[in-house]
Jmol script that loads the backbone (N, CA, C; Angstrom):
load data "model"
ATOM      1  N   MET A   1      -8.888  25.019 -37.075  1.00  0.00           N
ATOM      2  CA  MET A   1      -7.907  24.077 -37.553  1.00  0.00           C
ATOM      3  C   MET A   1      -6.507  24.606 -37.270  1.00  0.00           C
ATOM      4  N   SER A   2      -5.590  23.708 -37.019  1.00  0.00           N
ATOM      5  CA  SER A   2      -4.229  24.087 -36.668  1.00  0.00           C
ATOM      6  C   SER A   2      -3.473  24.601 -37.887  1.00  0.00           C
ATOM      7  N   GLU A   3      -2.555  25.515 -37.647  1.00  0.00           N
ATOM      8  CA  GLU A   3      -1.762  26.070 -38.736  1.00  0.00           C
ATOM      9  C   GLU A   3      -0.579  25.184 -39.108  1.00  0.00           C
ATOM     10  N   TYR A   4      -0.292  24.132 -38.319  1.00  0.00           N
ATOM     11  CA  TYR A   4       0.822  23.238 -38.586  1.00  0.00           C
ATOM     12  C   TYR A   4       0.351  22.002 -39.331  1.00  0.00           C
ATOM     13  N   PRO A   5       1.169  21.480 -40.243  1.00  0.00           N
ATOM     14  CA  PRO A   5       0.822  20.227 -40.918  1.00  0.00           C
ATOM     15  C   PRO A   5       0.754  19.070 -39.923  1.00  0.00           C
ATOM     16  N   VAL A   6       0.096  18.003 -40.332  1.00  0.00           N
ATOM     17  CA  VAL A   6      -0.084  16.834 -39.453  1.00  0.00           C
ATOM     18  C   VAL A   6       1.257  16.263 -39.030  1.00  0.00           C
ATOM     19  N   ALA A   7       2.248  16.208 -39.933  1.00  0.00           N
ATOM     20  CA  ALA A   7       3.559  15.648 -39.595  1.00  0.00           C
ATOM     21  C   ALA A   7       4.227  16.441 -38.476  1.00  0.00           C
ATOM     22  N   VAL A   8       4.087  17.745 -38.491  1.00  0.00           N
ATOM     23  CA  VAL A   8       4.686  18.570 -37.447  1.00  0.00           C
ATOM     24  C   VAL A   8       3.979  18.333 -36.122  1.00  0.00           C
ATOM     25  N   ARG A   9       2.639  18.202 -36.147  1.00  0.00           N
ATOM     26  CA  ARG A   9       1.900  17.939 -34.901  1.00  0.00           C
ATOM     27  C   ARG A   9       2.316  16.601 -34.307  1.00  0.00           C
ATOM     28  N   ARG A  10       2.518  15.579 -35.151  1.00  0.00           N
ATOM     29  CA  ARG A  10       2.961  14.283 -34.640  1.00  0.00           C
ATOM     30  C   ARG A  10       4.366  14.403 -34.064  1.00  0.00           C
ATOM     31  N   ASN A  11       5.221  15.170 -34.722  1.00  0.00           N
ATOM     32  CA  ASN A  11       6.584  15.337 -34.228  1.00  0.00           C
ATOM     33  C   ASN A  11       6.604  16.042 -32.879  1.00  0.00           C
ATOM     34  N   ILE A  12       5.690  16.957 -32.649  1.00  0.00           N
ATOM     35  CA  ILE A  12       5.669  17.652 -31.365  1.00  0.00           C
ATOM     36  C   ILE A  12       5.267  16.678 -30.251  1.00  0.00           C
ATOM     37  N   TRP A  13       4.390  15.723 -30.553  1.00  0.00           N
ATOM     38  CA  TRP A  13       4.030  14.720 -29.551  1.00  0.00           C
ATOM     39  C   TRP A  13       5.204  13.782 -29.291  1.00  0.00           C
ATOM     40  N   LEU A  14       5.929  13.433 -30.335  1.00  0.00           N
ATOM     41  CA  LEU A  14       7.125  12.614 -30.162  1.00  0.00           C
ATOM     42  C   LEU A  14       8.164  13.366 -29.342  1.00  0.00           C
ATOM     43  N   ARG A  15       8.331  14.645 -29.644  1.00  0.00           N
ATOM     44  CA  ARG A  15       9.267  15.459 -28.873  1.00  0.00           C
ATOM     45  C   ARG A  15       8.824  15.541 -27.412  1.00  0.00           C
ATOM     46  N   GLY A  16       7.536  15.675 -27.168  1.00  0.00           N
ATOM     47  CA  GLY A  16       7.032  15.708 -25.800  1.00  0.00           C
ATOM     48  C   GLY A  16       7.380  14.442 -25.042  1.00  0.00           C
ATOM     49  N   LEU A  17       7.220  13.294 -25.704  1.00  0.00           N
ATOM     50  CA  LEU A  17       7.594  12.026 -25.085  1.00  0.00           C
ATOM     51  C   LEU A  17       9.089  11.993 -24.801  1.00  0.00           C
ATOM     52  N   LEU A  18       9.903  12.444 -25.768  1.00  0.00           N
ATOM     53  CA  LEU A  18      11.349  12.492 -25.561  1.00  0.00           C
ATOM     54  C   LEU A  18      11.719  13.452 -24.439  1.00  0.00           C
ATOM     55  N   MET A  19      10.987  14.546 -24.314  1.00  0.00           N
ATOM     56  CA  MET A  19      11.255  15.505 -23.242  1.00  0.00           C
ATOM     57  C   MET A  19      11.002  14.876 -21.872  1.00  0.00           C
ATOM     58  N   ILE A  20       9.960  14.081 -21.764  1.00  0.00           N
ATOM     59  CA  ILE A  20       9.674  13.385 -20.505  1.00  0.00           C
ATOM     60  C   ILE A  20      10.792  12.392 -20.197  1.00  0.00           C
ATOM     61  N   LEU A  21      11.202  11.623 -21.201  1.00  0.00           N
ATOM     62  CA  LEU A  21      12.290  10.656 -21.003  1.00  0.00           C
ATOM     63  C   LEU A  21      13.598  11.361 -20.646  1.00  0.00           C
ATOM     64  N   MET A  22      13.862  12.473 -21.288  1.00  0.00           N
ATOM     65  CA  MET A  22      15.080  13.229 -20.988  1.00  0.00           C
ATOM     66  C   MET A  22      15.018  13.850 -19.589  1.00  0.00           C
ATOM     67  N   GLY A  23      13.820  14.194 -19.137  1.00  0.00           N
ATOM     68  CA  GLY A  23      13.663  14.685 -17.772  1.00  0.00           C
ATOM     69  C   GLY A  23      14.013  13.615 -16.751  1.00  0.00           C
ATOM     70  N   VAL A  24      13.597  12.392 -17.024  1.00  0.00           N
ATOM     71  CA  VAL A  24      13.950  11.262 -16.148  1.00  0.00           C
ATOM     72  C   VAL A  24      15.462  11.034 -16.197  1.00  0.00           C
ATOM     73  N   ALA A  25      16.045  11.102 -17.404  1.00  0.00           N
ATOM     74  CA  ALA A  25      17.494  10.928 -17.542  1.00  0.00           C
ATOM     75  C   ALA A  25      18.246  12.028 -16.783  1.00  0.00           C
ATOM     76  N   TYR A  26      17.728  13.250 -16.820  1.00  0.00           N
ATOM     77  CA  TYR A  26      18.353  14.360 -16.097  1.00  0.00           C
ATOM     78  C   TYR A  26      18.347  14.091 -14.592  1.00  0.00           C
ATOM     79  N   HIS A  27      17.237  13.613 -14.110  1.00  0.00           N
ATOM     80  CA  HIS A  27      17.127  13.304 -12.682  1.00  0.00           C
ATOM     81  C   HIS A  27      18.115  12.204 -12.293  1.00  0.00           C
ATOM     82  N   LEU A  28      18.181  11.141 -13.089  1.00  0.00           N
ATOM     83  CA  LEU A  28      19.121  10.049 -12.803  1.00  0.00           C
ATOM     84  C   LEU A  28      20.561  10.541 -12.882  1.00  0.00           C
ATOM     85  N   ALA A  29      20.852  11.394 -13.861  1.00  0.00           N
ATOM     86  CA  ALA A  29      22.202  11.950 -13.988  1.00  0.00           C
ATOM     87  C   ALA A  29      22.544  12.818 -12.787  1.00  0.00           C
ATOM     88  N   SER A  30      21.573  13.526 -12.239  1.00  0.00           N
ATOM     89  CA  SER A  30      21.803  14.341 -11.040  1.00  0.00           C
ATOM     90  C   SER A  30      22.168  13.474  -9.848  1.00  0.00           C
ATOM     91  N   ILE A  31      21.473  12.377  -9.699  1.00  0.00           N
ATOM     92  CA  ILE A  31      21.773  11.451  -8.606  1.00  0.00           C
ATOM     93  C   ILE A  31      23.171  10.863  -8.797  1.00  0.00           C
ATOM     94  N   LEU A  32      23.477  10.462 -10.019  1.00  0.00           N
ATOM     95  CA  LEU A  32      24.796   9.905 -10.314  1.00  0.00           C
ATOM     96  C   LEU A  32      25.892  10.937 -10.058  1.00  0.00           C
ATOM     97  N   LEU A  33      25.658  12.179 -10.458  1.00  0.00           N
ATOM     98  CA  LEU A  33      26.638  13.240 -10.235  1.00  0.00           C
ATOM     99  C   LEU A  33      26.870  13.475  -8.743  1.00  0.00           C
ATOM    100  N   PHE A  34      25.823  13.373  -7.948  1.00  0.00           N
ATOM    101  CA  PHE A  34      25.976  13.504  -6.496  1.00  0.00           C
ATOM    102  C   PHE A  34      26.915  12.430  -5.964  1.00  0.00           C
ATOM    103  N   PHE A  35      26.729  11.185  -6.400  1.00  0.00           N
ATOM    104  CA  PHE A  35      27.584  10.105  -5.916  1.00  0.00           C
ATOM    105  C   PHE A  35      29.005  10.218  -6.447  1.00  0.00           C
ATOM    106  N   VAL A  36      29.165  10.685  -7.667  1.00  0.00           N
ATOM    107  CA  VAL A  36      30.506  10.924  -8.202  1.00  0.00           C
ATOM    108  C   VAL A  36      31.206  11.984  -7.359  1.00  0.00           C
ATOM    109  N   ALA A  37      30.498  13.049  -7.023  1.00  0.00           N
ATOM    110  CA  ALA A  37      31.079  14.105  -6.199  1.00  0.00           C
ATOM    111  C   ALA A  37      31.439  13.591  -4.808  1.00  0.00           C
ATOM    112  N   LEU A  38      30.583  12.777  -4.240  1.00  0.00           N
ATOM    113  CA  LEU A  38      30.841  12.213  -2.920  1.00  0.00           C
ATOM    114  C   LEU A  38      32.068  11.310  -2.950  1.00  0.00           C
ATOM    115  N   ILE A  39      32.142  10.435  -3.927  1.00  0.00           N
ATOM    116  CA  ILE A  39      33.298   9.545  -4.064  1.00  0.00           C
ATOM    117  C   ILE A  39      34.564  10.361  -4.312  1.00  0.00           C
ATOM    118  N   GLN A  40      34.452  11.368  -5.160  1.00  0.00           N
ATOM    119  CA  GLN A  40      35.604  12.219  -5.461  1.00  0.00           C
ATOM    120  C   GLN A  40      36.094  12.919  -4.187  1.00  0.00           C
ATOM    121  N   PHE A  41      35.180  13.378  -3.362  1.00  0.00           N
ATOM    122  CA  PHE A  41      35.551  14.038  -2.111  1.00  0.00           C
ATOM    123  C   PHE A  41      36.297  13.082  -1.189  1.00  0.00           C
ATOM    124  N   VAL A  42      35.774  11.873  -1.043  1.00  0.00           N
ATOM    125  CA  VAL A  42      36.417  10.880  -0.180  1.00  0.00           C
ATOM    126  C   VAL A  42      37.799  10.528  -0.728  1.00  0.00           C
ATOM    127  N   LEU A  43      37.914  10.333  -2.025  1.00  0.00           N
ATOM    128  CA  LEU A  43      39.218  10.021  -2.613  1.00  0.00           C
ATOM    129  C   LEU A  43      40.199  11.178  -2.457  1.00  0.00           C
ATOM    130  N   ALA A  44      39.702  12.398  -2.587  1.00  0.00           N
ATOM    131  CA  ALA A  44      40.568  13.565  -2.419  1.00  0.00           C
ATOM    132  C   ALA A  44      41.035  13.687  -0.971  1.00  0.00           C
ATOM    133  N   LEU A  45      40.183  13.334  -0.030  1.00  0.00           N
ATOM    134  CA  LEU A  45      40.593  13.332   1.379  1.00  0.00           C
ATOM    135  C   LEU A  45      41.682  12.291   1.627  1.00  0.00           C
ATOM    136  N   ALA A  46      41.528  11.137   1.015  1.00  0.00           N
ATOM    137  CA  ALA A  46      42.455  10.033   1.244  1.00  0.00           C
ATOM    138  C   ALA A  46      43.789  10.231   0.525  1.00  0.00           C
ATOM    139  N   SER A  47      43.774  10.819  -0.655  1.00  0.00           N
ATOM    140  CA  SER A  47      45.009  10.892  -1.444  1.00  0.00           C
ATOM    141  C   SER A  47      45.497  12.314  -1.676  1.00  0.00           C
ATOM    142  N   ASP A  48      44.821  13.300  -1.157  1.00  0.00           N
ATOM    143  CA  ASP A  48      45.186  14.716  -1.325  1.00  0.00           C
ATOM    144  C   ASP A  48      45.121  15.190  -2.773  1.00  0.00           C
ATOM    145  N   ALA A  49      44.461  14.432  -3.636  1.00  0.00           N
ATOM    146  CA  ALA A  49      44.308  14.842  -5.039  1.00  0.00           C
ATOM    147  C   ALA A  49      43.042  14.207  -5.599  1.00  0.00           C
ATOM    148  N   PRO A  50      42.316  14.924  -6.432  1.00  0.00           N
ATOM    149  CA  PRO A  50      41.125  14.326  -7.052  1.00  0.00           C
ATOM    150  C   PRO A  50      41.511  13.290  -8.099  1.00  0.00           C
ATOM    151  N   ASN A  51      40.617  12.366  -8.329  1.00  0.00           N
ATOM    152  CA  ASN A  51      40.827  11.315  -9.326  1.00  0.00           C
ATOM    153  C   ASN A  51      40.582  11.889 -10.719  1.00  0.00           C
ATOM    154  N   PRO A  52      41.576  11.818 -11.617  1.00  0.00           N
ATOM    155  CA  PRO A  52      41.405  12.421 -12.950  1.00  0.00           C
ATOM    156  C   PRO A  52      40.290  11.788 -13.787  1.00  0.00           C
ATOM    157  N   ARG A  53      40.105  10.483 -13.648  1.00  0.00           N
ATOM    158  CA  ARG A  53      39.038   9.837 -14.426  1.00  0.00           C
ATOM    159  C   ARG A  53      37.660  10.256 -13.931  1.00  0.00           C
ATOM    160  N   LEU A  54      37.514  10.385 -12.617  1.00  0.00           N
ATOM    161  CA  LEU A  54      36.243  10.863 -12.085  1.00  0.00           C
ATOM    162  C   LEU A  54      36.003  12.326 -12.458  1.00  0.00           C
ATOM    163  N   MET A  55      37.072  13.109 -12.516  1.00  0.00           N
ATOM    164  CA  MET A  55      36.944  14.504 -12.956  1.00  0.00           C
ATOM    165  C   MET A  55      36.418  14.562 -14.384  1.00  0.00           C
ATOM    166  N   ALA A  56      36.997  13.756 -15.262  1.00  0.00           N
ATOM    167  CA  ALA A  56      36.586  13.739 -16.664  1.00  0.00           C
ATOM    168  C   ALA A  56      35.138  13.252 -16.792  1.00  0.00           C
ATOM    169  N   PHE A  57      34.784  12.208 -16.027  1.00  0.00           N
ATOM    170  CA  PHE A  57      33.414  11.702 -16.092  1.00  0.00           C
ATOM    171  C   PHE A  57      32.425  12.729 -15.560  1.00  0.00           C
ATOM    172  N   GLY A  58      32.775  13.387 -14.465  1.00  0.00           N
ATOM    173  CA  GLY A  58      31.898  14.421 -13.906  1.00  0.00           C
ATOM    174  C   GLY A  58      31.693  15.572 -14.878  1.00  0.00           C
ATOM    175  N   ARG A  59      32.763  15.952 -15.567  1.00  0.00           N
ATOM    176  CA  ARG A  59      32.667  17.025 -16.552  1.00  0.00           C
ATOM    177  C   ARG A  59      31.746  16.618 -17.713  1.00  0.00           C
ATOM    178  N   SER A  60      31.911  15.397 -18.214  1.00  0.00           N
ATOM    179  CA  SER A  60      31.054  14.958 -19.325  1.00  0.00           C
ATOM    180  C   SER A  60      29.610  14.765 -18.863  1.00  0.00           C
ATOM    181  N   LEU A  61      29.408  14.336 -17.621  1.00  0.00           N
ATOM    182  CA  LEU A  61      28.061  14.191 -17.088  1.00  0.00           C
ATOM    183  C   LEU A  61      27.375  15.546 -16.967  1.00  0.00           C
ATOM    184  N   GLY A  62      28.133  16.562 -16.546  1.00  0.00           N
ATOM    185  CA  GLY A  62      27.590  17.914 -16.488  1.00  0.00           C
ATOM    186  C   GLY A  62      27.227  18.440 -17.871  1.00  0.00           C
ATOM    187  N   ARG A  63      28.049  18.141 -18.859  1.00  0.00           N
ATOM    188  CA  ARG A  63      27.736  18.549 -20.234  1.00  0.00           C
ATOM    189  C   ARG A  63      26.489  17.839 -20.745  1.00  0.00           C
ATOM    190  N   TYR A  64      26.347  16.567 -20.357  1.00  0.00           N
ATOM    191  CA  TYR A  64      25.141  15.817 -20.731  1.00  0.00           C
ATOM    192  C   TYR A  64      23.897  16.477 -20.137  1.00  0.00           C
ATOM    193  N   GLN A  65      23.977  16.882 -18.888  1.00  0.00           N
ATOM    194  CA  GLN A  65      22.841  17.554 -18.263  1.00  0.00           C
ATOM    195  C   GLN A  65      22.543  18.877 -18.971  1.00  0.00           C
ATOM    196  N   GLY A  66      23.582  19.564 -19.401  1.00  0.00           N
ATOM    197  CA  GLY A  66      23.388  20.792 -20.169  1.00  0.00           C
ATOM    198  C   GLY A  66      22.705  20.534 -21.499  1.00  0.00           C
ATOM    199  N   GLN A  67      23.085  19.440 -22.157  1.00  0.00           N
ATOM    200  CA  GLN A  67      22.432  19.074 -23.417  1.00  0.00           C
ATOM    201  C   GLN A  67      20.960  18.763 -23.190  1.00  0.00           C
ATOM    202  N   ILE A  68      20.658  18.064 -22.095  1.00  0.00           N
ATOM    203  CA  ILE A  68      19.257  17.759 -21.788  1.00  0.00           C
ATOM    204  C   ILE A  68      18.484  19.055 -21.543  1.00  0.00           C
ATOM    205  N   ALA A  69      19.061  19.959 -20.765  1.00  0.00           N
ATOM    206  CA  ALA A  69      18.394  21.233 -20.482  1.00  0.00           C
ATOM    207  C   ALA A  69      18.144  22.008 -21.773  1.00  0.00           C
ATOM    208  N   ASN A  70      19.105  22.005 -22.675  1.00  0.00           N
ATOM    209  CA  ASN A  70      18.921  22.688 -23.961  1.00  0.00           C
ATOM    210  C   ASN A  70      17.824  22.027 -24.790  1.00  0.00           C
ATOM    211  N   PHE A  71      17.757  20.701 -24.757  1.00  0.00           N
ATOM    212  CA  PHE A  71      16.732  19.995 -25.537  1.00  0.00           C
ATOM    213  C   PHE A  71      15.334  20.258 -24.989  1.00  0.00           C
ATOM    214  N   VAL A  72      15.150  20.123 -23.688  1.00  0.00           N
ATOM    215  CA  VAL A  72      13.799  20.274 -23.129  1.00  0.00           C
ATOM    216  C   VAL A  72      13.326  21.726 -23.157  1.00  0.00           C
ATOM    217  N   SER A  73      14.250  22.676 -23.284  1.00  0.00           N
ATOM    218  CA  SER A  73      13.855  24.087 -23.381  1.00  0.00           C
ATOM    219  C   SER A  73      13.764  24.561 -24.831  1.00  0.00           C
ATOM    220  N   PHE A  74      13.856  23.623 -25.777  1.00  0.00           N
ATOM    221  CA  PHE A  74      13.745  23.893 -27.211  1.00  0.00           C
ATOM    222  C   PHE A  74      14.902  24.737 -27.745  1.00  0.00           C
ATOM    223  N   ALA A  75      16.029  24.802 -27.017  1.00  0.00           N
ATOM    224  CA  ALA A  75      17.191  25.540 -27.500  1.00  0.00           C
ATOM    225  C   ALA A  75      17.903  24.766 -28.612  1.00  0.00           C
ATOM    226  N   ILE A  76      17.813  23.426 -28.573  1.00  0.00           N
ATOM    227  CA  ILE A  76      18.350  22.589 -29.640  1.00  0.00           C
ATOM    228  C   ILE A  76      17.270  21.603 -30.064  1.00  0.00           C
ATOM    229  N   GLU A  77      17.381  21.112 -31.287  1.00  0.00           N
ATOM    230  CA  GLU A  77      16.384  20.174 -31.811  1.00  0.00           C
ATOM    231  C   GLU A  77      16.786  18.716 -31.612  1.00  0.00           C
ATOM    232  N   ALA A  78      18.089  18.439 -31.681  1.00  0.00           N
ATOM    233  CA  ALA A  78      18.556  17.052 -31.618  1.00  0.00           C
ATOM    234  C   ALA A  78      18.556  16.556 -30.177  1.00  0.00           C
ATOM    235  N   PRO A  79      17.918  15.419 -29.923  1.00  0.00           N
ATOM    236  CA  PRO A  79      17.940  14.882 -28.557  1.00  0.00           C
ATOM    237  C   PRO A  79      19.329  14.368 -28.202  1.00  0.00           C
ATOM    238  N   PRO A  80      19.715  14.484 -26.931  1.00  0.00           N
ATOM    239  CA  PRO A  80      21.036  14.012 -26.500  1.00  0.00           C
ATOM    240  C   PRO A  80      21.098  12.495 -26.356  1.00  0.00           C
ATOM    241  N   PHE A  81      22.208  12.000 -25.801  1.00  0.00           N
ATOM    242  CA  PHE A  81      22.413  10.581 -25.558  1.00  0.00           C
ATOM    243  C   PHE A  81      21.172   9.979 -24.917  1.00  0.00           C
ATOM    244  N   PRO A  82      20.682   8.859 -25.329  1.00  0.00           N
ATOM    245  CA  PRO A  82      21.247   7.820 -26.177  1.00  0.00           C
ATOM    246  C   PRO A  82      20.952   7.987 -27.667  1.00  0.00           C
ATOM    247  N   PHE A  83      20.387   9.126 -28.056  1.00  0.00           N
ATOM    248  CA  PHE A  83      20.067   9.367 -29.452  1.00  0.00           C
ATOM    249  C   PHE A  83      21.232  10.033 -30.192  1.00  0.00           C
ATOM    250  N   ALA A  84      22.268  10.400 -29.461  1.00  0.00           N
ATOM    251  CA  ALA A  84      23.469  11.022 -30.014  1.00  0.00           C
ATOM    252  C   ALA A  84      24.656  10.475 -29.211  1.00  0.00           C
ATOM    253  N   ASP A  85      25.845  10.879 -29.581  1.00  0.00           N
ATOM    254  CA  ASP A  85      27.038  10.451 -28.864  1.00  0.00           C
ATOM    255  C   ASP A  85      27.101  11.061 -27.469  1.00  0.00           C
ATOM    256  N   TRP A  86      27.757  10.354 -26.559  1.00  0.00           N
ATOM    257  CA  TRP A  86      27.978  10.879 -25.211  1.00  0.00           C
ATOM    258  C   TRP A  86      28.919  12.076 -25.324  1.00  0.00           C
ATOM    259  N   PRO A  87      28.668  13.146 -24.571  1.00  0.00           N
ATOM    260  CA  PRO A  87      29.537  14.326 -24.678  1.00  0.00           C
ATOM    261  C   PRO A  87      30.956  14.051 -24.189  1.00  0.00           C
ATOM    262  N   ALA A  88      31.913  14.670 -24.864  1.00  0.00           N
ATOM    263  CA  ALA A  88      33.313  14.525 -24.486  1.00  0.00           C
ATOM    264  C   ALA A  88      33.589  15.315 -23.211  1.00  0.00           C
ATOM    265  N   SER A  89      34.627  14.914 -22.510  1.00  0.00           N
ATOM    266  CA  SER A  89      34.956  15.597 -21.265  1.00  0.00           C
ATOM    267  C   SER A  89      35.921  16.742 -21.457  1.00  0.00           C
ATOM    268  N   ASP A  90      36.508  16.872 -22.645  1.00  0.00           N
ATOM    269  CA  ASP A  90      37.486  17.960 -22.861  1.00  0.00           C
ATOM    270  C   ASP A  90      36.878  19.191 -23.454  1.00  0.00           C
TER     271      ASP A  90
END
end "model"
wireframe off; spacefill off
backbone 0.3
color backbone group
């Protein structure tokens, strides 16, 4: 018999499902970050300066990916966005 109560075992299955969903979100965020970087590069070529709004979005997207990595590695318990606020860029 397991040493964990039934509620904890159910929560681990729920967490497993959330980990799979967060893995998909991480992959989508990686693709989005690639396109943000590509657009930022083209804009920087055209205007000799990066776009500040894209910089802020890229920074917050990177923090979101960090939150996902922390969640799926059990470093934090609270799942990230959409179950929490989107990370700030500052």
